[in-house]
C-alpha positions in Angstrom: 130.6 -95.8 33.0 130.3 -97.3 29.5 128.0 -96.2 26.7 125.9 -98.8 24.9 124.5 -98.0 21.5 121.5 -100.0 20.2 121.0 -100.3 16.5 123.9 -98.0 15.7 124.2 -96.5 12.2 126.4 -94.0 10.5 124.2 -91.0 11.4 122.5 -92.1 14.6 121.8 -94.9 17.0 118.2 -95.9 17.7 119.0 -95.8 21.4 121.9 -95.0 23.7 122.2 -96.3 27.2 124.4 -94.6 29.8 124.2 -96.0 33.3 120.5 -96.3 34.0 119.5 -93.7 31.4 118.0 -94.8 28.1 117.7 -92.2 25.3 115.8 -93.1 22.2 116.2 -91.3 18.8 113.1 -89.8 17.4 110.9 -92.6 16.0 108.6 -92.4 13.0 106.2 -94.9 11.5 108.6 -96.6 9.1 106.1 -99.4 8.8 103.1 -97.2 8.1 104.2 -94.2 6.0 101.2 -92.3 4.7 98.8 -94.0 7.2 96.4 -92.2 9.5 97.7 -90.4 12.6 96.3 -93.1 14.8 98.0 -95.9 12.8 101.3 -94.0 12.7 101.2 -93.3 16.4 100.5 -97.0 17.2 103.4 -98.0 15.0 105.8 -95.5 16.6 104.8 -96.7 20.1 105.4 -100.3 19.1 108.9 -99.3 17.9 109.5 -97.5 21.2 108.3 -100.6 23.1 110.8 -102.8 21.2 113.7 -100.4 21.7 113.0 -100.0 25.4 112.9 -103.8 25.7 116.3 -104.1 23.9 117.6 -101.6 26.5 116.2 -103.6 29.4 113.4 -101.3 30.4 109.8 -100.5 29.4 107.2 -97.7 29.0 106.4 -97.6 32.7 109.9 -96.0 33.2 109.7 -93.3 30.6 110.8 -90.0 32.2 110.2 -87.6 29.3 108.8 -87.5 25.8 109.1 -85.1 23.0 106.4 -85.4 20.3 106.4 -83.6 16.9 103.2 -83.7 14.8 102.9 -82.3 11.3 99.4 -80.9 11.9 98.2 -79.8 15.3 94.6 -80.5 14.2 95.5 -84.2 14.7 96.6 -83.6 18.3 93.5 -85.3 19.8 93.8 -88.3 17.5 97.4 -88.8 18.5 96.5 -88.3 22.2 93.8 -91.0 22.1 96.4 -93.6 21.1 99.1 -92.2 23.5 96.7 -92.2 26.4 95.7 -95.8 25.8 99.4 -96.8 25.7 100.8 -95.0 28.8 100.3 -97.1 31.9 98.1 -95.5 34.5 100.2 -93.4 37.0 103.2 -93.4 34.7 102.7 -90.3 32.5 106.1 -88.8 31.7 107.0 -85.1 31.4 106.0 -84.3 27.8 106.1 -81.6 25.2 104.2 -81.7 21.9 104.8 -79.3 19.1 103.8 -78.9 15.5 106.7 -79.2 13.1 107.5 -80.1 9.5 108.9 -83.6 9.7 111.6 -85.2 7.5 109.1 -86.6 5.0 105.5 -85.7 4.2 104.7 -89.4 4.6 105.1 -89.0 8.4 102.6 -87.2 10.6 104.2 -87.9 14.0 107.7 -88.4 15.5 108.3 -89.3 19.2 111.5 -89.3 21.2 111.6 -90.6 24.8 114.1 -90.8 27.7 113.6 -93.6 30.2 115.2 -95.1 33.3 116.4 -98.6 33.3 
């Protein structure tokens, strides 16, 4: 089975496809640094949608998600955007933890694994 790398870089690929498994790198709101949690979450989910499409799949096939947020007090704000985005009946296995992210401009990072 071959390995397909989507948007490969020196340090990481934005997505890796192996068989029918699609693994995305952690996505941050590169288009909305410093924005609100809701705006950043929407931007991250748009990035995830685009990468999944490039891999030939979509959010209805997400198997698992890891979410890191900089401040757990913003958990509900992030969840409101997440809940509106996930198709009904397609909620993946998920973990959410508070963590210091790579830049103080980011308040959320999301990594998903999906089927194709």
